[in-house]
GUKE-36778 format. One record per residue (C-alpha): residue number from 1; x, y, z. Coordinates in steps of 0.25 Angstrom, whole numbers, plus 5000, padded with zeros to 4 digits. Each point is the difference from the previous one (the first is absolute). Layout:
BEGIN
<r nr="NUM" px="X" py="Y" pz="Z"/>
...
end
This chain:
BEGIN
<r nr="1" px="4997" py="5022" pz="4961"/>
<r nr="2" px="4989" py="4990" pz="5008"/>
<r nr="3" px="4992" py="4990" pz="4992"/>
<r nr="4" px="4988" py="4991" pz="5004"/>
<r nr="5" px="5000" py="4987" pz="4996"/>
<r nr="6" px="4997" py="4985" pz="5005"/>
<r nr="7" px="5007" py="4988" pz="5005"/>
<r nr="8" px="4994" py="4987" pz="5001"/>
<r nr="9" px="4986" py="5009" pz="5000"/>
<r nr="10" px="5003" py="5008" pz="5011"/>
<r nr="11" px="5002" py="5018" pz="4998"/>
<r nr="12" px="5015" py="5003" pz="5001"/>
<r nr="13" px="5007" py="5013" pz="4999"/>
<r nr="14" px="5012" py="4999" pz="4993"/>
<r nr="15" px="5010" py="5014" pz="5003"/>
<r nr="16" px="5011" py="5003" pz="4989"/>
<r nr="17" px="5010" py="5010" pz="4999"/>
<r nr="18" px="4997" py="5002" pz="4986"/>
<r nr="19" px="4994" py="4990" pz="4987"/>
<r nr="20" px="5014" py="4992" pz="5000"/>
<r nr="21" px="5002" py="4999" pz="5014"/>
<r nr="22" px="5005" py="4984" pz="5001"/>
<r nr="23" px="4997" py="4998" pz="5014"/>
<r nr="24" px="4986" py="5004" pz="5003"/>
<r nr="25" px="4992" py="5000" pz="5016"/>
<r nr="26" px="4989" py="4994" pz="4998"/>
<r nr="27" px="4988" py="4997" pz="5011"/>
<r nr="28" px="4987" py="4997" pz="5005"/>
<r nr="29" px="4992" py="5006" pz="5009"/>
<r nr="30" px="5003" py="4993" pz="5012"/>
<r nr="31" px="5014" py="5006" pz="4999"/>
<r nr="32" px="4994" py="5012" pz="4995"/>
<r nr="33" px="4993" py="5000" pz="5013"/>
<r nr="34" px="5014" py="4997" pz="5008"/>
<r nr="35" px="5005" py="5012" pz="4993"/>
<r nr="36" px="4990" py="5008" pz="5002"/>
<r nr="37" px="4999" py="4996" pz="5015"/>
<r nr="38" px="5016" py="5002" pz="5001"/>
<r nr="39" px="5003" py="5013" pz="4991"/>
<r nr="40" px="5004" py="5008" pz="5012"/>
<r nr="41" px="5013" py="4990" pz="5002"/>
<r nr="42" px="5001" py="4999" pz="4986"/>
<r nr="43" px="5001" py="5015" pz="5000"/>
<r nr="44" px="5009" py="4999" pz="5011"/>
<r nr="45" px="5008" py="4991" pz="4995"/>
<r nr="46" px="5004" py="5006" pz="4986"/>
<r nr="47" px="5003" py="5014" pz="5007"/>
<r nr="48" px="5010" py="4992" pz="5009"/>
<r nr="49" px="5007" py="4992" pz="4988"/>
<r nr="50" px="5000" py="5014" pz="4991"/>
<r nr="51" px="5007" py="5008" pz="5012"/>
<r nr="52" px="5011" py="4989" pz="4999"/>
<r nr="53" px="5002" py="5000" pz="4986"/>
end
């Protein structure tokens, strides 16, 4: 579940597991750019960690 909002007048995205998620993940444009620039490393990290489980 993804919601768009504002924090201190700046746009943010908030990602939640579900509507009742107590610990949502929120970020603005700068962090969104960093995520996109490093998406392949993030995918690799997830794959490596899932293989350990």
